[in-house]
LODREN-498859 format. One record per residue (C-alpha): x, y, z; chain; residue number from 1. Coordinates in steps of 0.05 Angstrom, whole numbers, plus 5000, padded with zeros to 4 digits. Example, Ala and Ser with C-alpha at 12.3 -4.5 7.8 and 13.67 -1.06 7.14 Angstrom:
+------+------+------+-------+-----+
:   px :   py :   pz : kette :  nr :
+------+------+------+-------+-----+
: 5246 : 4910 : 5156 :     A :   1 :
: 5273 : 4979 : 5143 :     A :   2 :
+------+------+------+-------+-----+
END
This chain:
+------+------+------+-------+-----+
:   px :   py :   pz : kette :  nr :
+------+------+------+-------+-----+
: 0847 : 6643 : 4866 :     A :   1 :
: 0839 : 6601 : 4803 :     A :   2 :
: 0774 : 6638 : 4785 :     A :   3 :
: 0810 : 6706 : 4792 :     A :   4 :
: 0864 : 6683 : 4744 :     A :   5 :
: 0813 : 6661 : 4693 :     A :   6 :
: 0777 : 6728 : 4695 :     A :   7 :
: 0843 : 6764 : 4688 :     A :   8 :
: 0861 : 6723 : 4627 :     A :   9 :
: 0792 : 6738 : 4596 :     A :  10 :
: 0801 : 6812 : 4606 :     A :  11 :
: 0870 : 6809 : 4572 :     A :  12 :
: 0840 : 6770 : 4513 :     A :  13 :
: 0785 : 6821 : 4503 :     A :  14 :
: 0835 : 6878 : 4504 :     A :  15 :
: 0879 : 6845 : 4452 :     A :  16 :
: 0818 : 6830 : 4407 :     A :  17 :
: 0795 : 6903 : 4410 :     A :  18 :
: 0864 : 6929 : 4392 :     A :  19 :
: 0873 : 6883 : 4332 :     A :  20 :
: 0861 : 6913 : 4263 :     A :  21 :
: 0794 : 6897 : 4229 :     A :  22 :
: 0796 : 6844 : 4175 :     A :  23 :
: 0791 : 6874 : 4105 :     A :  24 :
: 0721 : 6876 : 4075 :     A :  25 :
: 0706 : 6830 : 4017 :     A :  26 :
: 0716 : 6867 : 3950 :     A :  27 :
: 0652 : 6894 : 3918 :     A :  28 :
: 0629 : 6859 : 3855 :     A :  29 :
: 0653 : 6894 : 3792 :     A :  30 :
: 0614 : 6905 : 3728 :     A :  31 :
: 0632 : 6858 : 3673 :     A :  32 :
: 0679 : 6894 : 3623 :     A :  33 :
: 0651 : 6912 : 3556 :     A :  34 :
: 0675 : 6863 : 3503 :     A :  35 :
: 0669 : 6856 : 3428 :     A :  36 :
: 0620 : 6799 : 3439 :     A :  37 :
: 0576 : 6844 : 3483 :     A :  38 :
: 0581 : 6913 : 3453 :     A :  39 :
: 0543 : 6972 : 3484 :     A :  40 :
: 0518 : 6992 : 3415 :     A :  41 :
: 0476 : 7053 : 3407 :     A :  42 :
: 0488 : 7079 : 3478 :     A :  43 :
: 0535 : 7137 : 3494 :     A :  44 :
: 0558 : 7142 : 3565 :     A :  45 :
: 0504 : 7180 : 3601 :     A :  46 :
: 0453 : 7167 : 3545 :     A :  47 :
: 0403 : 7113 : 3559 :     A :  48 :
: 0379 : 7072 : 3500 :     A :  49 :
: 0376 : 7086 : 3426 :     A :  50 :
: 0334 : 7137 : 3388 :     A :  51 :
: 0304 : 7077 : 3352 :     A :  52 :
: 0267 : 7063 : 3417 :     A :  53 :
: 0260 : 7133 : 3448 :     A :  54 :
: 0232 : 7168 : 3387 :     A :  55 :
: 0171 : 7121 : 3381 :     A :  56 :
: 0163 : 7124 : 3457 :     A :  57 :
: 0163 : 7201 : 3458 :     A :  58 :
: 0125 : 7208 : 3393 :     A :  59 :
: 0172 : 7263 : 3369 :     A :  60 :
: 0231 : 7264 : 3320 :     A :  61 :
: 0272 : 7328 : 3331 :     A :  62 :
: 0299 : 7351 : 3263 :     A :  63 :
: 0354 : 7403 : 3258 :     A :  64 :
: 0350 : 7443 : 3193 :     A :  65 :
: 0373 : 7512 : 3169 :     A :  66 :
: 0310 : 7529 : 3128 :     A :  67 :
: 0351 : 7570 : 3079 :     A :  68 :
: 0372 : 7520 : 3026 :     A :  69 :
: 0319 : 7505 : 2975 :     A :  70 :
: 0304 : 7456 : 2945 :     A :  71 :
: 0323 : 7416 : 3006 :     A :  72 :
: 0298 : 7459 : 3064 :     A :  73 :
: 0259 : 7524 : 3061 :     A :  74 :
: 0228 : 7563 : 3118 :     A :  75 :
: 0167 : 7607 : 3108 :     A :  76 :
: 0179 : 7661 : 3161 :     A :  77 :
: 0107 : 7684 : 3160 :     A :  78 :
: 0078 : 7616 : 3172 :     A :  79 :
: 0136 : 7585 : 3210 :     A :  80 :
: 0132 : 7523 : 3167 :     A :  81 :
: 0185 : 7484 : 3129 :     A :  82 :
: 0182 : 7454 : 3060 :     A :  83 :
: 0233 : 7419 : 3015 :     A :  84 :
: 0257 : 7352 : 2991 :     A :  85 :
: 0290 : 7334 : 3057 :     A :  86 :
: 0233 : 7362 : 3098 :     A :  87 :
: 0186 : 7314 : 3063 :     A :  88 :
: 0235 : 7258 : 3076 :     A :  89 :
: 0240 : 7277 : 3149 :     A :  90 :
: 0164 : 7275 : 3156 :     A :  91 :
: 0164 : 7205 : 3125 :     A :  92 :
: 0220 : 7183 : 3171 :     A :  93 :
: 0182 : 7208 : 3232 :     A :  94 :
: 0119 : 7173 : 3208 :     A :  95 :
: 0156 : 7108 : 3200 :     A :  96 :
: 0175 : 7113 : 3274 :     A :  97 :
: 0103 : 7128 : 3296 :     A :  98 :
: 0125 : 7199 : 3312 :     A :  99 :
: 0116 : 7270 : 3288 :     A : 100 :
: 0174 : 7315 : 3266 :     A : 101 :
: 0193 : 7375 : 3308 :     A : 102 :
: 0236 : 7421 : 3267 :     A : 103 :
: 0293 : 7455 : 3304 :     A : 104 :
: 0324 : 7518 : 3273 :     A : 105 :
: 0399 : 7517 : 3265 :     A : 106 :
: 0454 : 7548 : 3222 :     A : 107 :
: 0506 : 7517 : 3176 :     A : 108 :
: 0560 : 7532 : 3226 :     A : 109 :
: 0522 : 7496 : 3282 :     A : 110 :
: 0483 : 7441 : 3248 :     A : 111 :
: 0530 : 7383 : 3261 :     A : 112 :
: 0548 : 7411 : 3330 :     A : 113 :
: 0474 : 7410 : 3348 :     A : 114 :
: 0467 : 7338 : 3325 :     A : 115 :
: 0530 : 7317 : 3362 :     A : 116 :
: 0505 : 7351 : 3426 :     A : 117 :
: 0437 : 7315 : 3417 :     A : 118 :
: 0398 : 7380 : 3414 :     A : 119 :
: 0363 : 7343 : 3358 :     A : 120 :
: 0358 : 7272 : 3333 :     A : 121 :
: 0377 : 7283 : 3260 :     A : 122 :
: 0403 : 7339 : 3215 :     A : 123 :
: 0374 : 7348 : 3145 :     A : 124 :
: 0371 : 7398 : 3089 :     A : 125 :
: 0422 : 7387 : 3035 :     A : 126 :
: 0478 : 7371 : 3083 :     A : 127 :
: 0543 : 7353 : 3046 :     A : 128 :
: 0587 : 7298 : 3074 :     A : 129 :
: 0655 : 7325 : 3094 :     A : 130 :
: 0710 : 7292 : 3135 :     A : 131 :
: 0709 : 7347 : 3189 :     A : 132 :
: 0634 : 7337 : 3196 :     A : 133 :
: 0643 : 7262 : 3197 :     A : 134 :
: 0686 : 7270 : 3259 :     A : 135 :
: 0626 : 7299 : 3295 :     A : 136 :
: 0567 : 7258 : 3270 :     A : 137 :
: 0548 : 7195 : 3232 :     A : 138 :
: 0523 : 7203 : 3161 :     A : 139 :
: 0468 : 7162 : 3130 :     A : 140 :
: 0471 : 7129 : 3062 :     A : 141 :
: 0477 : 7188 : 3013 :     A : 142 :
: 0414 : 7215 : 2982 :     A : 143 :
: 0447 : 7243 : 2920 :     A : 144 :
: 0513 : 7264 : 2887 :     A : 145 :
: 0530 : 7337 : 2879 :     A : 146 :
: 0587 : 7387 : 2870 :     A : 147 :
: 0605 : 7460 : 2867 :     A : 148 :
: 0588 : 7497 : 2803 :     A : 149 :
: 0579 : 7571 : 2784 :     A : 150 :
: 0514 : 7609 : 2774 :     A : 151 :
: 0515 : 7677 : 2739 :     A : 152 :
: 0469 : 7726 : 2704 :     A : 153 :
: 0450 : 7696 : 2637 :     A : 154 :
: 0470 : 7761 : 2604 :     A : 155 :
: 0541 : 7749 : 2630 :     A : 156 :
: 0550 : 7677 : 2607 :     A : 157 :
: 0598 : 7696 : 2551 :     A : 158 :
: 0638 : 7738 : 2600 :     A : 159 :
: 0656 : 7675 : 2639 :     A : 160 :
: 0670 : 7631 : 2579 :     A : 161 :
: 0668 : 7558 : 2597 :     A : 162 :
: 0659 : 7575 : 2670 :     A : 163 :
: 0727 : 7551 : 2690 :     A : 164 :
: 0757 : 7576 : 2755 :     A : 165 :
: 0808 : 7616 : 2715 :     A : 166 :
: 0750 : 7651 : 2680 :     A : 167 :
: 0720 : 7670 : 2747 :     A : 168 :
: 0781 : 7686 : 2790 :     A : 169 :
: 0799 : 7753 : 2759 :     A : 170 :
: 0805 : 7824 : 2786 :     A : 171 :
: 0739 : 7861 : 2777 :     A : 172 :
: 0696 : 7799 : 2790 :     A : 173 :
: 0656 : 7795 : 2854 :     A : 174 :
: 0641 : 7725 : 2881 :     A : 175 :
: 0586 : 7724 : 2933 :     A : 176 :
: 0583 : 7669 : 2985 :     A : 177 :
: 0544 : 7650 : 3046 :     A : 178 :
: 0588 : 7640 : 3108 :     A : 179 :
: 0598 : 7578 : 3151 :     A : 180 :
: 0592 : 7521 : 3102 :     A : 181 :
: 0624 : 7484 : 3045 :     A : 182 :
: 0610 : 7541 : 2996 :     A : 183 :
: 0655 : 7588 : 3035 :     A : 184 :
: 0708 : 7535 : 3043 :     A : 185 :
: 0710 : 7522 : 2969 :     A : 186 :
: 0709 : 7596 : 2950 :     A : 187 :
: 0765 : 7615 : 2997 :     A : 188 :
: 0807 : 7557 : 2974 :     A : 189 :
: 0802 : 7575 : 2900 :     A : 190 :
: 0789 : 7650 : 2894 :     A : 191 :
: 0852 : 7691 : 2902 :     A : 192 :
: 0845 : 7750 : 2853 :     A : 193 :
: 0770 : 7763 : 2849 :     A : 194 :
: 0734 : 7798 : 2907 :     A : 195 :
: 0698 : 7753 : 2957 :     A : 196 :
: 0635 : 7782 : 2986 :     A : 197 :
: 0602 : 7749 : 3046 :     A : 198 :
: 0526 : 7751 : 3048 :     A : 199 :
: 0496 : 7720 : 3111 :     A : 200 :
: 0425 : 7712 : 3085 :     A : 201 :
: 0422 : 7650 : 3042 :     A : 202 :
: 0350 : 7664 : 3023 :     A : 203 :
: 0368 : 7730 : 2989 :     A : 204 :
: 0438 : 7716 : 2965 :     A : 205 :
: 0419 : 7704 : 2892 :     A : 206 :
: 0386 : 7772 : 2889 :     A : 207 :
: 0455 : 7801 : 2898 :     A : 208 :
: 0474 : 7772 : 2830 :     A : 209 :
: 0408 : 7792 : 2797 :     A : 210 :
: 0416 : 7864 : 2821 :     A : 211 :
: 0489 : 7868 : 2799 :     A : 212 :
: 0520 : 7873 : 2869 :     A : 213 :
: 0557 : 7808 : 2854 :     A : 214 :
: 0574 : 7769 : 2792 :     A : 215 :
: 0581 : 7696 : 2811 :     A : 216 :
: 0562 : 7647 : 2865 :     A : 217 :
: 0592 : 7578 : 2869 :     A : 218 :
: 0547 : 7529 : 2904 :     A : 219 :
: 0520 : 7459 : 2895 :     A : 220 :
: 0496 : 7442 : 2825 :     A : 221 :
: 0428 : 7421 : 2852 :     A : 222 :
: 0418 : 7491 : 2882 :     A : 223 :
: 0439 : 7526 : 2818 :     A : 224 :
: 0389 : 7485 : 2778 :     A : 225 :
: 0333 : 7503 : 2827 :     A : 226 :
: 0352 : 7577 : 2829 :     A : 227 :
: 0356 : 7583 : 2753 :     A : 228 :
: 0286 : 7554 : 2751 :     A : 229 :
: 0260 : 7605 : 2802 :     A : 230 :
: 0300 : 7662 : 2771 :     A : 231 :
: 0302 : 7655 : 2695 :     A : 232 :
: 0352 : 7712 : 2691 :     A : 233 :
: 0404 : 7667 : 2725 :     A : 234 :
: 0441 : 7611 : 2689 :     A : 235 :
: 0477 : 7552 : 2719 :     A : 236 :
: 0545 : 7537 : 2686 :     A : 237 :
: 0562 : 7464 : 2673 :     A : 238 :
: 0520 : 7434 : 2729 :     A : 239 :
: 0530 : 7366 : 2696 :     A : 240 :
: 0606 : 7373 : 2707 :     A : 241 :
: 0616 : 7408 : 2774 :     A : 242 :
: 0684 : 7428 : 2800 :     A : 243 :
: 0680 : 7379 : 2858 :     A : 244 :
: 0648 : 7313 : 2879 :     A : 245 :
: 0606 : 7310 : 2941 :     A : 246 :
: 0547 : 7272 : 2968 :     A : 247 :
: 0488 : 7295 : 3010 :     A : 248 :
: 0462 : 7255 : 3069 :     A : 249 :
: 0429 : 7260 : 3137 :     A : 250 :
: 0469 : 7270 : 3201 :     A : 251 :
: 0455 : 7228 : 3263 :     A : 252 :
: 0489 : 7226 : 3332 :     A : 253 :
: 0553 : 7187 : 3339 :     A : 254 :
: 0547 : 7124 : 3381 :     A : 255 :
: 0475 : 7107 : 3363 :     A : 256 :
: 0489 : 7052 : 3313 :     A : 257 :
: 0418 : 7024 : 3315 :     A : 258 :
: 0387 : 7091 : 3295 :     A : 259 :
: 0438 : 7104 : 3241 :     A : 260 :
: 0426 : 7035 : 3211 :     A : 261 :
: 0351 : 7048 : 3211 :     A : 262 :
: 0361 : 7115 : 3176 :     A : 263 :
: 0407 : 7081 : 3125 :     A : 264 :
: 0353 : 7031 : 3109 :     A : 265 :
: 0300 : 7085 : 3105 :     A : 266 :
: 0342 : 7125 : 3055 :     A : 267 :
: 0360 : 7063 : 3015 :     A : 268 :
: 0287 : 7044 : 3006 :     A : 269 :
: 0265 : 7115 : 2990 :     A : 270 :
: 0318 : 7119 : 2935 :     A : 271 :
: 0297 : 7053 : 2904 :     A : 272 :
: 0221 : 7057 : 2909 :     A : 273 :
: 0217 : 7125 : 2875 :     A : 274 :
: 0199 : 7165 : 2938 :     A : 275 :
: 0262 : 7209 : 2938 :     A : 276 :
: 0259 : 7220 : 2863 :     A : 277 :
: 0187 : 7241 : 2869 :     A : 278 :
: 0201 : 7293 : 2921 :     A : 279 :
: 0262 : 7319 : 2884 :     A : 280 :
: 0223 : 7322 : 2818 :     A : 281 :
: 0171 : 7367 : 2850 :     A : 282 :
: 0225 : 7419 : 2863 :     A : 283 :
: 0276 : 7410 : 2808 :     A : 284 :
: 0234 : 7402 : 2745 :     A : 285 :
+------+------+------+-------+-----+
END
């Protein structure tokens, strides 16, 4: 009788145990939060590592460039090759990283977007620093100062007087501009009476002035100096005193601080050891 009671009690105990809720599992270990003392520098979420490591490992530096803005970037369509001040600099930068450059064609409307989306590692080719662009990409130490200035037919220099905006913005004057960049932004902001003519081909836009289909283009002083050298019939107006102040630099992906700092140092050294001046002199003089 005593044994039966014991077995009955055991059965009841097992039943109670089975019905009881399971004890909560121990919490999983959590990753240590990112802190200022342990920053995740150079790594975007979903991006492993920095270009400073991956470019040498892959042996390729992907360079976005428009190819339509001599003296900084110029594409030879027949050969499919690029030349220019910033193309030479990009080759040197790639070499310093034990890599070769792979040039990626882009447009002025898409250049910083392509860098931001990491379709390329760096954007070069006379890229002006602007605040809207700086919201998309990092910019390196500037390579040079620049600013918007007019270029006209030399035969029409007297027509435009001192080359002031009031001398240009008149009915009967046609101002030609390439779309999608700072030239268009400046022109639309300041030209209200003259006719604005969009010309999508930056490589042929100066021919519009030479052939009389336009009278003026306002672009960076560096480009007007180069184009007046290539086309003696064109004259740059007051390139030493442009309407605006701007700086040119190279665009790199946001978040990759290590790579940007390396590009900064590369540009700094090239500007002070004569490398950049040498490349620019080959095109501008």
